C-alpha positions, -999 to 999 in steps of 0.1 A, spaced: 21 117 467 1 149 468 -36 147 476 -57 153 444 -82 181 445 -116 165 444 -130 196 426 -108 188 395 -129 174 367 -123 165 331 -142 188 308 -157 179 274 -151 204 246 -116 217 258 -88 219 232 -51 228 232 -28 226 202 9 217 196 27 194 172 13 165 151 -23 157 162 -41 124 159 -79 120 165 -95 89 179 -133 86 180 -145 65 208 -180 49 211 -186 37 247 -212 11 256 -233 35 277 -235 72 286 -202 83 301 -210 120 302 -212 120 340 -180 100 344 -157 130 347 -146 132 383 -113 119 398 -113 81 398 -141 78 373 -141 63 338 -129 93 318 -99 97 341 -90 60 333 -94 67 296 -72 98 299 -45 79 318 -46 49 294 -44 69 262 -17 93 277 7 63 279 14 68 242 11 105 235 0 138 250 -37 142 256 -46 175 239 -83 177 237 -116 160 244 -146 168 221 -181 174 233 -199 141 238 -228 131 215 -252 102 207 -266 100 242 -232 106 259 -216 75 243 -195 91 215 -165 115 218 -132 123 201 -98 124 218 -70 144 201 -35 133 210 -3 151 202 26 130 190 7 98 194 27 66 193 -4 43 193 0 19 164 -35 26 152 -71 29 165 -73 -9 170 -45 -7 196 -64 21 214 -95 0 213 -78 -30 229 -64 -8 257 -98 9 264 -117 -24 264 -93 -37 290 -107 -10 313 -140 -28 314 -172 -10 325 -186 13 299 -157 5 276 -158 -33 277 -170 -35 241 -162 1 230 -151 8 195 -124 32 184 -119 47 149 
């Protein structure tokens, strides 16, 4: 496996477009705005959600860094409740997160 570049970060407010898009608004338990480096919580969110679609965009965060929207292309998640269960399983700042 290749070594990951430690300088790669996940950026809020980046968008790409393709086929059918689905938005999921996530409200984390605490501020996650600094959790964007490799191995941190937003990478885990990205990996989890990408199991059922293509991660296309991440909105800017708001409400003290707790709220953000993820846009998925061709999402096969059953609904927001299914995403919520998956993200809560990550624990940490997502242990009681809500997804709509």
